[in-house]
HTML snippet that shows the backbone in 3Dmol.js (N, CA, C, O; Angstrom):
<script src="https://3Dmol.org/build/3Dmol-min.js"></script>
<div id="view" style="width:600px;height:400px;position:relative"></div>
<script>
const pdb = `
ATOM      1  N   MET A   1       0.834  -1.168   0.000  1.00  0.00           N
ATOM      2  CA  MET A   1       0.000   0.000   0.000  1.00  0.00           C
ATOM      3  C   MET A   1       0.883   1.238   0.000  1.00  0.00           C
ATOM      4  O   MET A   1       1.896   1.305   0.697  1.00  0.00           O
ATOM      5  N   ALA A   2       0.491   2.172  -0.767  1.00  0.00           N
ATOM      6  CA  ALA A   2       1.328   3.344  -0.956  1.00  0.00           C
ATOM      7  C   ALA A   2       1.159   4.377   0.154  1.00  0.00           C
ATOM      8  O   ALA A   2       2.018   5.243   0.323  1.00  0.00           O
ATOM      9  N   TYR A   3       0.096   4.301   0.891  1.00  0.00           N
ATOM     10  CA  TYR A   3      -0.172   5.323   1.895  1.00  0.00           C
ATOM     11  C   TYR A   3      -0.175   4.706   3.288  1.00  0.00           C
ATOM     12  O   TYR A   3      -0.906   3.744   3.526  1.00  0.00           O
ATOM     13  N   PRO A   4       0.620   5.232   4.212  1.00  0.00           N
ATOM     14  CA  PRO A   4       0.687   4.643   5.560  1.00  0.00           C
ATOM     15  C   PRO A   4      -0.643   4.699   6.304  1.00  0.00           C
ATOM     16  O   PRO A   4      -0.961   3.781   7.060  1.00  0.00           O
ATOM     17  N   ILE A   5      -1.427   5.760   6.104  1.00  0.00           N
ATOM     18  CA  ILE A   5      -2.706   5.868   6.823  1.00  0.00           C
ATOM     19  C   ILE A   5      -3.665   4.781   6.337  1.00  0.00           C
ATOM     20  O   ILE A   5      -4.444   4.238   7.120  1.00  0.00           O
ATOM     21  N   GLU A   6      -3.604   4.468   5.039  1.00  0.00           N
ATOM     22  CA  GLU A   6      -4.446   3.402   4.508  1.00  0.00           C
ATOM     23  C   GLU A   6      -4.018   2.052   5.074  1.00  0.00           C
ATOM     24  O   GLU A   6      -4.854   1.193   5.355  1.00  0.00           O
ATOM     25  N   ALA A   7      -2.721   1.875   5.236  1.00  0.00           N
ATOM     26  CA  ALA A   7      -2.218   0.627   5.802  1.00  0.00           C
ATOM     27  C   ALA A   7      -2.672   0.457   7.248  1.00  0.00           C
ATOM     28  O   ALA A   7      -2.882  -0.669   7.699  1.00  0.00           O
ATOM     29  N   LEU A   8      -2.825   1.548   7.972  1.00  0.00           N
ATOM     30  CA  LEU A   8      -3.283   1.457   9.357  1.00  0.00           C
ATOM     31  C   LEU A   8      -4.778   1.199   9.453  1.00  0.00           C
ATOM     32  O   LEU A   8      -5.227   0.532  10.385  1.00  0.00           O
ATOM     33  N   LEU A   9      -5.561   1.716   8.503  1.00  0.00           N
ATOM     34  CA  LEU A   9      -7.018   1.578   8.566  1.00  0.00           C
ATOM     35  C   LEU A   9      -7.535   0.333   7.855  1.00  0.00           C
ATOM     36  O   LEU A   9      -8.683  -0.056   8.072  1.00  0.00           O
ATOM     37  N   ARG A  10      -6.735  -0.296   7.026  1.00  0.00           N
ATOM     38  CA  ARG A  10      -7.189  -1.444   6.242  1.00  0.00           C
ATOM     39  C   ARG A  10      -7.739  -2.586   7.104  1.00  0.00           C
ATOM     40  O   ARG A  10      -8.792  -3.123   6.761  1.00  0.00           O
ATOM     41  N   PRO A  11      -7.084  -2.991   8.211  1.00  0.00           N
ATOM     42  CA  PRO A  11      -7.643  -4.103   8.998  1.00  0.00           C
ATOM     43  C   PRO A  11      -9.047  -3.828   9.524  1.00  0.00           C
ATOM     44  O   PRO A  11      -9.856  -4.752   9.612  1.00  0.00           O
ATOM     45  N   ALA A  12      -9.356  -2.590   9.872  1.00  0.00           N
ATOM     46  CA  ALA A  12     -10.698  -2.277  10.378  1.00  0.00           C
ATOM     47  C   ALA A  12     -11.755  -2.500   9.300  1.00  0.00           C
ATOM     48  O   ALA A  12     -12.836  -3.009   9.596  1.00  0.00           O
ATOM     49  N   TYR A  13     -11.464  -2.130   8.069  1.00  0.00           N
ATOM     50  CA  TYR A  13     -12.421  -2.334   6.990  1.00  0.00           C
ATOM     51  C   TYR A  13     -12.566  -3.807   6.646  1.00  0.00           C
ATOM     52  O   TYR A  13     -13.664  -4.264   6.329  1.00  0.00           O
ATOM     53  N   GLU A  14     -11.481  -4.545   6.704  1.00  0.00           N
ATOM     54  CA  GLU A  14     -11.552  -5.974   6.417  1.00  0.00           C
ATOM     55  C   GLU A  14     -12.389  -6.690   7.471  1.00  0.00           C
ATOM     56  O   GLU A  14     -13.182  -7.570   7.134  1.00  0.00           O
ATOM     57  N   LEU A  15     -12.226  -6.328   8.734  1.00  0.00           N
ATOM     58  CA  LEU A  15     -13.000  -6.972   9.799  1.00  0.00           C
ATOM     59  C   LEU A  15     -14.467  -6.575   9.727  1.00  0.00           C
ATOM     60  O   LEU A  15     -15.342  -7.373  10.064  1.00  0.00           O
ATOM     61  N   ARG A  16     -14.744  -5.352   9.290  1.00  0.00           N
ATOM     62  CA  ARG A  16     -16.138  -4.934   9.137  1.00  0.00           C
ATOM     63  C   ARG A  16     -16.821  -5.763   8.050  1.00  0.00           C
ATOM     64  O   ARG A  16     -17.955  -6.208   8.229  1.00  0.00           O
ATOM     65  N   ALA A  17     -16.139  -5.972   6.929  1.00  0.00           N
ATOM     66  CA  ALA A  17     -16.704  -6.795   5.852  1.00  0.00           C
ATOM     67  C   ALA A  17     -16.902  -8.235   6.322  1.00  0.00           C
ATOM     68  O   ALA A  17     -17.877  -8.887   5.948  1.00  0.00           O
ATOM     69  N   SER A  18     -15.982  -8.721   7.132  1.00  0.00           N
ATOM     70  CA  SER A  18     -16.096 -10.072   7.663  1.00  0.00           C
ATOM     71  C   SER A  18     -17.323 -10.207   8.561  1.00  0.00           C
ATOM     72  O   SER A  18     -18.054 -11.194   8.474  1.00  0.00           O
ATOM     73  N   CYS A  19     -17.545  -9.235   9.408  1.00  0.00           N
ATOM     74  CA  CYS A  19     -18.713  -9.281  10.309  1.00  0.00           C
ATOM     75  C   CYS A  19     -20.019  -9.207   9.536  1.00  0.00           C
ATOM     76  O   CYS A  19     -20.979  -9.896   9.881  1.00  0.00           O
ATOM     77  N   VAL A  20     -20.072  -8.384   8.498  1.00  0.00           N
ATOM     78  CA  VAL A  20     -21.293  -8.277   7.702  1.00  0.00           C
ATOM     79  C   VAL A  20     -21.578  -9.587   6.975  1.00  0.00           C
ATOM     80  O   VAL A  20     -22.733 -10.007   6.894  1.00  0.00           O
ATOM     81  N   SER A  21     -20.551 -10.234   6.450  1.00  0.00           N
ATOM     82  CA  SER A  21     -20.758 -11.512   5.777  1.00  0.00           C
ATOM     83  C   SER A  21     -21.205 -12.595   6.760  1.00  0.00           C
ATOM     84  O   SER A  21     -22.076 -13.402   6.434  1.00  0.00           O
ATOM     85  N   ALA A  22     -20.626 -12.619   7.941  1.00  0.00           N
ATOM     86  CA  ALA A  22     -21.036 -13.598   8.943  1.00  0.00           C
ATOM     87  C   ALA A  22     -22.482 -13.354   9.390  1.00  0.00           C
ATOM     88  O   ALA A  22     -23.241 -14.302   9.588  1.00  0.00           O
ATOM     89  N   LEU A  23     -22.853 -12.097   9.547  1.00  0.00           N
ATOM     90  CA  LEU A  23     -24.233 -11.768   9.909  1.00  0.00           C
ATOM     91  C   LEU A  23     -25.195 -12.179   8.791  1.00  0.00           C
ATOM     92  O   LEU A  23     -26.279 -12.700   9.054  1.00  0.00           O
ATOM     93  N   GLY A  24     -24.787 -11.941   7.549  1.00  0.00           N
ATOM     94  CA  GLY A  24     -25.615 -12.358   6.414  1.00  0.00           C
ATOM     95  C   GLY A  24     -25.786 -13.864   6.363  1.00  0.00           C
ATOM     96  O   GLY A  24     -26.877 -14.354   6.071  1.00  0.00           O
ATOM     97  N   ALA A  25     -24.728 -14.600   6.641  1.00  0.00           N
ATOM     98  CA  ALA A  25     -24.820 -16.059   6.654  1.00  0.00           C
ATOM     99  C   ALA A  25     -25.777 -16.529   7.739  1.00  0.00           C
ATOM    100  O   ALA A  25     -26.575 -17.440   7.515  1.00  0.00           O
ATOM    101  N   GLY A  26     -25.701 -15.913   8.909  1.00  0.00           N
ATOM    102  CA  GLY A  26     -26.623 -16.273   9.985  1.00  0.00           C
ATOM    103  C   GLY A  26     -28.062 -15.971   9.629  1.00  0.00           C
ATOM    104  O   GLY A  26     -28.961 -16.755   9.933  1.00  0.00           O
ATOM    105  N   LEU A  27     -28.284 -14.840   8.988  1.00  0.00           N
ATOM    106  CA  LEU A  27     -29.639 -14.472   8.569  1.00  0.00           C
ATOM    107  C   LEU A  27     -30.175 -15.443   7.520  1.00  0.00           C
ATOM    108  O   LEU A  27     -31.340 -15.835   7.578  1.00  0.00           O
ATOM    109  N   VAL A  28     -29.346 -15.828   6.573  1.00  0.00           N
ATOM    110  CA  VAL A  28     -29.780 -16.760   5.535  1.00  0.00           C
ATOM    111  C   VAL A  28     -30.163 -18.105   6.145  1.00  0.00           C
ATOM    112  O   VAL A  28     -31.136 -18.725   5.714  1.00  0.00           O
ATOM    113  N   LEU A  29     -29.413 -18.556   7.137  1.00  0.00           N
ATOM    114  CA  LEU A  29     -29.722 -19.843   7.750  1.00  0.00           C
ATOM    115  C   LEU A  29     -30.933 -19.782   8.667  1.00  0.00           C
ATOM    116  O   LEU A  29     -31.695 -20.745   8.758  1.00  0.00           O
ATOM    117  N   MET A  30     -31.114 -18.660   9.344  1.00  0.00           N
ATOM    118  CA  MET A  30     -32.234 -18.564  10.291  1.00  0.00           C
ATOM    119  C   MET A  30     -33.550 -18.214   9.599  1.00  0.00           C
ATOM    120  O   MET A  30     -34.604 -18.725   9.979  1.00  0.00           O
ATOM    121  N   VAL A  31     -33.497 -17.356   8.598  1.00  0.00           N
ATOM    122  CA  VAL A  31     -34.727 -16.919   7.924  1.00  0.00           C
ATOM    123  C   VAL A  31     -34.530 -17.035   6.412  1.00  0.00           C
ATOM    124  O   VAL A  31     -34.376 -16.014   5.741  1.00  0.00           O
ATOM    125  N   PRO A  32     -34.531 -18.254   5.855  1.00  0.00           N
ATOM    126  CA  PRO A  32     -34.303 -18.390   4.420  1.00  0.00           C
ATOM    127  C   PRO A  32     -35.420 -17.791   3.577  1.00  0.00           C
ATOM    128  O   PRO A  32     -35.192 -17.409   2.429  1.00  0.00           O
ATOM    129  N   GLY A  33     -36.618 -17.706   4.131  1.00  0.00           N
ATOM    130  CA  GLY A  33     -37.737 -17.118   3.401  1.00  0.00           C
ATOM    131  C   GLY A  33     -37.567 -15.631   3.164  1.00  0.00           C
ATOM    132  O   GLY A  33     -38.173 -15.082   2.244  1.00  0.00           O
ATOM    133  N   LEU A  34     -36.761 -14.970   3.970  1.00  0.00           N
ATOM    134  CA  LEU A  34     -36.509 -13.544   3.795  1.00  0.00           C
ATOM    135  C   LEU A  34     -35.807 -13.272   2.470  1.00  0.00           C
ATOM    136  O   LEU A  34     -36.030 -12.236   1.843  1.00  0.00           O
ATOM    137  N   PHE A  35     -34.962 -14.204   2.049  1.00  0.00           N
ATOM    138  CA  PHE A  35     -34.227 -14.059   0.796  1.00  0.00           C
ATOM    139  C   PHE A  35     -34.859 -14.851  -0.348  1.00  0.00           C
ATOM    140  O   PHE A  35     -34.296 -14.920  -1.441  1.00  0.00           O
ATOM    141  N   LEU A  36     -36.034 -15.451  -0.098  1.00  0.00           N
ATOM    142  CA  LEU A  36     -36.770 -16.241  -1.090  1.00  0.00           C
ATOM    143  C   LEU A  36     -35.914 -17.378  -1.654  1.00  0.00           C
ATOM    144  O   LEU A  36     -35.852 -17.589  -2.866  1.00  0.00           O
ATOM    145  N   LEU A  37     -35.260 -18.099  -0.752  1.00  0.00           N
ATOM    146  CA  LEU A  37     -34.398 -19.205  -1.153  1.00  0.00           C
ATOM    147  C   LEU A  37     -35.015 -20.525  -0.740  1.00  0.00           C
ATOM    148  O   LEU A  37     -35.605 -20.640   0.334  1.00  0.00           O
ATOM    149  N   SER A  38     -34.874 -21.532  -1.613  1.00  0.00           N
ATOM    150  CA  SER A  38     -35.300 -22.877  -1.245  1.00  0.00           C
ATOM    151  C   SER A  38     -34.179 -23.562  -0.467  1.00  0.00           C
ATOM    152  O   SER A  38     -33.098 -22.995  -0.308  1.00  0.00           O
ATOM    153  N   ARG A  39     -34.431 -24.772   0.015  1.00  0.00           N
ATOM    154  CA  ARG A  39     -33.530 -25.432   0.957  1.00  0.00           C
ATOM    155  C   ARG A  39     -32.090 -25.627   0.442  1.00  0.00           C
ATOM    156  O   ARG A  39     -31.179 -25.303   1.203  1.00  0.00           O
ATOM    157  N   PRO A  40     -31.802 -26.108  -0.736  1.00  0.00           N
ATOM    158  CA  PRO A  40     -30.373 -26.282  -1.047  1.00  0.00           C
ATOM    159  C   PRO A  40     -29.650 -24.963  -1.299  1.00  0.00           C
ATOM    160  O   PRO A  40     -28.445 -24.864  -1.072  1.00  0.00           O
ATOM    161  N   TRP A  41     -30.369 -23.963  -1.761  1.00  0.00           N
ATOM    162  CA  TRP A  41     -29.714 -22.702  -2.123  1.00  0.00           C
ATOM    163  C   TRP A  41     -29.359 -21.855  -0.908  1.00  0.00           C
ATOM    164  O   TRP A  41     -28.390 -21.096  -0.944  1.00  0.00           O
ATOM    165  N   ASP A  42     -30.128 -21.975   0.159  1.00  0.00           N
ATOM    166  CA  ASP A  42     -29.782 -21.194   1.351  1.00  0.00           C
ATOM    167  C   ASP A  42     -28.487 -21.701   1.984  1.00  0.00           C
ATOM    168  O   ASP A  42     -27.691 -20.906   2.484  1.00  0.00           O
ATOM    169  N   TRP A  43     -28.268 -23.024   1.968  1.00  0.00           N
ATOM    170  CA  TRP A  43     -27.019 -23.568   2.496  1.00  0.00           C
ATOM    171  C   TRP A  43     -25.833 -23.158   1.627  1.00  0.00           C
ATOM    172  O   TRP A  43     -24.752 -22.875   2.142  1.00  0.00           O
ATOM    173  N   LEU A  44     -26.031 -23.127   0.322  1.00  0.00           N
ATOM    174  CA  LEU A  44     -24.962 -22.721  -0.585  1.00  0.00           C
ATOM    175  C   LEU A  44     -24.589 -21.250  -0.367  1.00  0.00           C
ATOM    176  O   LEU A  44     -23.410 -20.909  -0.279  1.00  0.00           O
ATOM    177  N   LEU A  45     -25.599 -20.390  -0.281  1.00  0.00           N
ATOM    178  CA  LEU A  45     -25.329 -18.968  -0.056  1.00  0.00           C
ATOM    179  C   LEU A  45     -24.681 -18.740   1.308  1.00  0.00           C
ATOM    180  O   LEU A  45     -23.765 -17.927   1.431  1.00  0.00           O
ATOM    181  N   ALA A  46     -25.147 -19.447   2.323  1.00  0.00           N
ATOM    182  CA  ALA A  46     -24.537 -19.312   3.650  1.00  0.00           C
ATOM    183  C   ALA A  46     -23.083 -19.777   3.632  1.00  0.00           C
ATOM    184  O   ALA A  46     -22.226 -19.165   4.269  1.00  0.00           O
ATOM    185  N   GLY A  47     -22.804 -20.859   2.903  1.00  0.00           N
ATOM    186  CA  GLY A  47     -21.422 -21.327   2.791  1.00  0.00           C
ATOM    187  C   GLY A  47     -20.529 -20.322   2.094  1.00  0.00           C
ATOM    188  O   GLY A  47     -19.386 -20.114   2.500  1.00  0.00           O
ATOM    189  N   VAL A  48     -21.042 -19.701   1.051  1.00  0.00           N
ATOM    190  CA  VAL A  48     -20.270 -18.668   0.346  1.00  0.00           C
ATOM    191  C   VAL A  48     -20.023 -17.475   1.269  1.00  0.00           C
ATOM    192  O   VAL A  48     -18.919 -16.930   1.295  1.00  0.00           O
ATOM    193  N   LEU A  49     -21.025 -17.076   2.010  1.00  0.00           N
ATOM    194  CA  LEU A  49     -20.864 -15.937   2.928  1.00  0.00           C
ATOM    195  C   LEU A  49     -19.899 -16.260   4.068  1.00  0.00           C
ATOM    196  O   LEU A  49     -19.124 -15.397   4.480  1.00  0.00           O
ATOM    197  N   VAL A  50     -19.936 -17.470   4.574  1.00  0.00           N
ATOM    198  CA  VAL A  50     -18.988 -17.865   5.623  1.00  0.00           C
ATOM    199  C   VAL A  50     -17.564 -17.901   5.061  1.00  0.00           C
ATOM    200  O   VAL A  50     -16.617 -17.494   5.734  1.00  0.00           O
ATOM    201  N   GLY A  51     -17.420 -18.387   3.834  1.00  0.00           N
ATOM    202  CA  GLY A  51     -16.106 -18.370   3.198  1.00  0.00           C
ATOM    203  C   GLY A  51     -15.583 -16.961   3.006  1.00  0.00           C
ATOM    204  O   GLY A  51     -14.402 -16.693   3.226  1.00  0.00           O
ATOM    205  N   HIS A  52     -16.462 -16.063   2.597  1.00  0.00           N
ATOM    206  CA  HIS A  52     -16.069 -14.652   2.437  1.00  0.00           C
ATOM    207  C   HIS A  52     -15.714 -14.037   3.780  1.00  0.00           C
ATOM    208  O   HIS A  52     -14.760 -13.265   3.877  1.00  0.00           O
ATOM    209  N   ALA A  53     -16.467 -14.371   4.807  1.00  0.00           N
ATOM    210  CA  ALA A  53     -16.168 -13.851   6.147  1.00  0.00           C
ATOM    211  C   ALA A  53     -14.810 -14.348   6.637  1.00  0.00           C
ATOM    212  O   ALA A  53     -14.052 -13.592   7.244  1.00  0.00           O
ATOM    213  N   ALA A  54     -14.506 -15.605   6.377  1.00  0.00           N
ATOM    214  CA  ALA A  54     -13.208 -16.143   6.796  1.00  0.00           C
ATOM    215  C   ALA A  54     -12.070 -15.490   6.023  1.00  0.00           C
ATOM    216  O   ALA A  54     -11.019 -15.188   6.589  1.00  0.00           O
ATOM    217  N   TRP A  55     -12.281 -15.277   4.741  1.00  0.00           N
ATOM    218  CA  TRP A  55     -11.250 -14.659   3.889  1.00  0.00           C
ATOM    219  C   TRP A  55     -10.970 -13.225   4.326  1.00  0.00           C
ATOM    220  O   TRP A  55      -9.812 -12.837   4.477  1.00  0.00           O
ATOM    221  N   ARG A  56     -12.022 -12.440   4.527  1.00  0.00           N
ATOM    222  CA  ARG A  56     -11.860 -11.044   4.952  1.00  0.00           C
ATOM    223  C   ARG A  56     -11.357 -10.964   6.384  1.00  0.00           C
ATOM    224  O   ARG A  56     -10.568 -10.078   6.713  1.00  0.00           O
ATOM    225  N   GLY A  57     -11.804 -11.876   7.239  1.00  0.00           N
ATOM    226  CA  GLY A  57     -11.326 -11.881   8.619  1.00  0.00           C
ATOM    227  C   GLY A  57      -9.847 -12.196   8.705  1.00  0.00           C
ATOM    228  O   GLY A  57      -9.118 -11.596   9.496  1.00  0.00           O
ATOM    229  N   ALA A  58      -9.407 -13.142   7.886  1.00  0.00           N
ATOM    230  CA  ALA A  58      -7.973 -13.462   7.859  1.00  0.00           C
ATOM    231  C   ALA A  58      -7.166 -12.285   7.338  1.00  0.00           C
ATOM    232  O   ALA A  58      -6.063 -12.030   7.822  1.00  0.00           O
ATOM    233  N   ALA A  59      -7.698 -11.564   6.359  1.00  0.00           N
ATOM    234  CA  ALA A  59      -6.992 -10.396   5.827  1.00  0.00           C
ATOM    235  C   ALA A  59      -6.934  -9.272   6.864  1.00  0.00           C
ATOM    236  O   ALA A  59      -5.956  -8.527   6.922  1.00  0.00           O
ATOM    237  N   GLY A  60      -7.972  -9.153   7.673  1.00  0.00           N
ATOM    238  CA  GLY A  60      -7.990  -8.101   8.686  1.00  0.00           C
ATOM    239  C   GLY A  60      -7.129  -8.423   9.892  1.00  0.00           C
ATOM    240  O   GLY A  60      -6.584  -7.520  10.528  1.00  0.00           O
ATOM    241  N   LEU A  61      -7.002  -9.706  10.213  1.00  0.00           N
ATOM    242  CA  LEU A  61      -6.226 -10.099  11.381  1.00  0.00           C
ATOM    243  C   LEU A  61      -4.773 -10.405  11.061  1.00  0.00           C
ATOM    244  O   LEU A  61      -3.953 -10.550  11.967  1.00  0.00           O
ATOM    245  N   HIS A  62      -4.454 -10.503   9.796  1.00  0.00           N
ATOM    246  CA  HIS A  62      -3.093 -10.837   9.380  1.00  0.00           C
ATOM    247  C   HIS A  62      -2.180  -9.672   9.717  1.00  0.00           C
ATOM    248  O   HIS A  62      -2.396  -8.558   9.240  1.00  0.00           O
ATOM    249  N   GLY A  63      -1.176  -9.910  10.521  1.00  0.00           N
ATOM    250  CA  GLY A  63      -0.331  -8.832  11.013  1.00  0.00           C
ATOM    251  C   GLY A  63       0.729  -8.359  10.053  1.00  0.00           C
ATOM    252  O   GLY A  63       1.063  -7.174  10.053  1.00  0.00           O
ATOM    253  N   HIS A  64       1.275  -9.241   9.230  1.00  0.00           N
ATOM    254  CA  HIS A  64       2.392  -8.856   8.376  1.00  0.00           C
ATOM    255  C   HIS A  64       1.940  -8.823   6.924  1.00  0.00           C
ATOM    256  O   HIS A  64       1.525  -9.840   6.370  1.00  0.00           O
ATOM    257  N   ASP A  65       2.024  -7.664   6.321  1.00  0.00           N
ATOM    258  CA  ASP A  65       1.703  -7.480   4.921  1.00  0.00           C
ATOM    259  C   ASP A  65       2.980  -7.053   4.212  1.00  0.00           C
ATOM    260  O   ASP A  65       3.532  -6.006   4.550  1.00  0.00           O
ATOM    261  N   PRO A  66       3.469  -7.816   3.246  1.00  0.00           N
ATOM    262  CA  PRO A  66       4.744  -7.460   2.619  1.00  0.00           C
ATOM    263  C   PRO A  66       4.700  -6.152   1.850  1.00  0.00           C
ATOM    264  O   PRO A  66       5.743  -5.547   1.602  1.00  0.00           O
ATOM    265  N   HIS A  67       3.508  -5.704   1.466  1.00  0.00           N
ATOM    266  CA  HIS A  67       3.395  -4.453   0.717  1.00  0.00           C
ATOM    267  C   HIS A  67       3.167  -3.252   1.624  1.00  0.00           C
ATOM    268  O   HIS A  67       3.110  -2.116   1.155  1.00  0.00           O
ATOM    269  N   ARG A  68       3.041  -3.497   2.890  1.00  0.00           N
ATOM    270  CA  ARG A  68       2.759  -2.430   3.840  1.00  0.00           C
ATOM    271  C   ARG A  68       4.011  -1.592   4.098  1.00  0.00           C
ATOM    272  O   ARG A  68       5.092  -2.134   4.325  1.00  0.00           O
ATOM    273  N   ILE A  69       3.861  -0.304   4.063  1.00  0.00           N
ATOM    274  CA  ILE A  69       4.979   0.601   4.298  1.00  0.00           C
ATOM    275  C   ILE A  69       5.167   0.764   5.798  1.00  0.00           C
ATOM    276  O   ILE A  69       4.220   1.067   6.523  1.00  0.00           O
ATOM    277  N   GLN A  70       6.365   0.567   6.245  1.00  0.00           N
ATOM    278  CA  GLN A  70       6.680   0.788   7.646  1.00  0.00           C
ATOM    279  C   GLN A  70       7.072   2.251   7.802  1.00  0.00           C
ATOM    280  O   GLN A  70       8.095   2.680   7.268  1.00  0.00           O
ATOM    281  N   LEU A  71       6.277   3.011   8.522  1.00  0.00           N
ATOM    282  CA  LEU A  71       6.477   4.449   8.629  1.00  0.00           C
ATOM    283  C   LEU A  71       7.827   4.792   9.238  1.00  0.00           C
ATOM    284  O   LEU A  71       8.444   5.781   8.842  1.00  0.00           O
ATOM    285  N   GLY A  72       8.291   4.009  10.177  1.00  0.00           N
ATOM    286  CA  GLY A  72       9.580   4.278  10.802  1.00  0.00           C
ATOM    287  C   GLY A  72      10.725   4.180   9.812  1.00  0.00           C
ATOM    288  O   GLY A  72      11.662   4.977   9.859  1.00  0.00           O
ATOM    289  N   HIS A  73      10.654   3.197   8.907  1.00  0.00           N
ATOM    290  CA  HIS A  73      11.701   3.046   7.903  1.00  0.00           C
ATOM    291  C   HIS A  73      11.681   4.196   6.917  1.00  0.00           C
ATOM    292  O   HIS A  73      12.736   4.665   6.490  1.00  0.00           O
ATOM    293  N   VAL A  74      10.495   4.657   6.550  1.00  0.00           N
ATOM    294  CA  VAL A  74      10.387   5.768   5.603  1.00  0.00           C
ATOM    295  C   VAL A  74      10.973   7.033   6.213  1.00  0.00           C
ATOM    296  O   VAL A  74      11.737   7.740   5.556  1.00  0.00           O
ATOM    297  N   ILE A  75      10.627   7.324   7.451  1.00  0.00           N
ATOM    298  CA  ILE A  75      11.148   8.522   8.110  1.00  0.00           C
ATOM    299  C   ILE A  75      12.661   8.412   8.275  1.00  0.00           C
ATOM    300  O   ILE A  75      13.377   9.392   8.072  1.00  0.00           O
ATOM    301  N   HIS A  76      13.152   7.231   8.640  1.00  0.00           N
ATOM    302  CA  HIS A  76      14.587   7.047   8.801  1.00  0.00           C
ATOM    303  C   HIS A  76      15.312   7.276   7.473  1.00  0.00           C
ATOM    304  O   HIS A  76      16.363   7.916   7.448  1.00  0.00           O
ATOM    305  N   ASP A  77      14.760   6.759   6.367  1.00  0.00           N
ATOM    306  CA  ASP A  77      15.402   6.935   5.071  1.00  0.00           C
ATOM    307  C   ASP A  77      15.394   8.391   4.625  1.00  0.00           C
ATOM    308  O   ASP A  77      16.357   8.861   4.019  1.00  0.00           O
ATOM    309  N   VAL A  78      14.316   9.105   4.919  1.00  0.00           N
ATOM    310  CA  VAL A  78      14.251  10.516   4.534  1.00  0.00           C
ATOM    311  C   VAL A  78      15.251  11.329   5.340  1.00  0.00           C
ATOM    312  O   VAL A  78      15.938  12.188   4.787  1.00  0.00           O
ATOM    313  N   VAL A  79      15.342  11.071   6.634  1.00  0.00           N
ATOM    314  CA  VAL A  79      16.282  11.810   7.477  1.00  0.00           C
ATOM    315  C   VAL A  79      17.717  11.469   7.091  1.00  0.00           C
ATOM    316  O   VAL A  79      18.580  12.347   7.073  1.00  0.00           O
ATOM    317  N   ALA A  80      17.974  10.210   6.786  1.00  0.00           N
ATOM    318  CA  ALA A  80      19.329   9.794   6.433  1.00  0.00           C
ATOM    319  C   ALA A  80      19.700  10.188   5.007  1.00  0.00           C
ATOM    320  O   ALA A  80      20.874  10.142   4.641  1.00  0.00           O
ATOM    321  N   GLY A  81      18.726  10.570   4.208  1.00  0.00           N
ATOM    322  CA  GLY A  81      19.008  10.956   2.834  1.00  0.00           C
ATOM    323  C   GLY A  81      19.050   9.788   1.876  1.00  0.00           C
ATOM    324  O   GLY A  81      19.536   9.934   0.754  1.00  0.00           O
ATOM    325  N   ASN A  82      18.556   8.637   2.283  1.00  0.00           N
ATOM    326  CA  ASN A  82      18.537   7.443   1.427  1.00  0.00           C
ATOM    327  C   ASN A  82      17.183   7.266   0.769  1.00  0.00           C
ATOM    328  O   ASN A  82      16.511   6.258   0.988  1.00  0.00           O
ATOM    329  N   CYS A  83      16.787   8.216  -0.016  1.00  0.00           N
ATOM    330  CA  CYS A  83      15.447   8.169  -0.632  1.00  0.00           C
ATOM    331  C   CYS A  83      15.442   7.445  -1.975  1.00  0.00           C
ATOM    332  O   CYS A  83      14.451   7.500  -2.704  1.00  0.00           O
ATOM    333  N   GLY A  84      16.499   6.792  -2.295  1.00  0.00           N
ATOM    334  CA  GLY A  84      16.536   6.067  -3.553  1.00  0.00           C
ATOM    335  C   GLY A  84      17.150   6.872  -4.681  1.00  0.00           C
ATOM    336  O   GLY A  84      17.337   6.353  -5.781  1.00  0.00           O
ATOM    337  N   ALA A  85      17.460   8.103  -4.430  1.00  0.00           N
ATOM    338  CA  ALA A  85      18.081   8.933  -5.463  1.00  0.00           C
ATOM    339  C   ALA A  85      19.550   8.553  -5.586  1.00  0.00           C
ATOM    340  O   ALA A  85      20.209   8.288  -4.580  1.00  0.00           O
ATOM    341  N   PRO A  86      20.067   8.524  -6.806  1.00  0.00           N
ATOM    342  CA  PRO A  86      21.489   8.167  -6.956  1.00  0.00           C
ATOM    343  C   PRO A  86      22.366   9.256  -6.367  1.00  0.00           C
ATOM    344  O   PRO A  86      22.107  10.449  -6.530  1.00  0.00           O
ATOM    345  N   THR A  87      23.387   8.827  -5.693  1.00  0.00           N
ATOM    346  CA  THR A  87      24.321   9.776  -5.099  1.00  0.00           C
ATOM    347  C   THR A  87      25.506   9.976  -6.027  1.00  0.00           C
ATOM    348  O   THR A  87      26.018   9.028  -6.620  1.00  0.00           O
ATOM    349  N   VAL A  88      25.925  11.209  -6.139  1.00  0.00           N
ATOM    350  CA  VAL A  88      27.081  11.543  -6.983  1.00  0.00           C
ATOM    351  C   VAL A  88      28.283  11.668  -6.084  1.00  0.00           C
ATOM    352  O   VAL A  88      28.276  12.427  -5.115  1.00  0.00           O
ATOM    353  N   VAL A  89      29.326  10.913  -6.413  1.00  0.00           N
ATOM    354  CA  VAL A  89      30.543  10.927  -5.579  1.00  0.00           C
ATOM    355  C   VAL A  89      31.579  11.796  -6.230  1.00  0.00           C
ATOM    356  O   VAL A  89      32.679  11.949  -5.699  1.00  0.00           O
TER     357      VAL A  89
END
`;
const viewer = $3Dmol.createViewer("view");
viewer.addModel(pdb, "pdb");
viewer.setStyle({}, {cartoon: {color: "spectrum"}});
viewer.zoomTo();
viewer.render();
</script>
């Protein structure tokens, strides 16, 4: 991620999506008539929603992201002058 603030807020959005999918799966299983689903289709939709909840939950709880910018390293490189620009000797 190119922006440090986005890297800090990303887990909250991933966990929110996970909770909504889990809630949707529970609703589909408890009240299948609300979504006008017959018996095999409600289980399929609930399974898809649970899978999505697990996927988003894992993304939100995953601590190490290789694309995540470490703010301390960026500040250290800027202060040290190692911004990737070629140095002329």
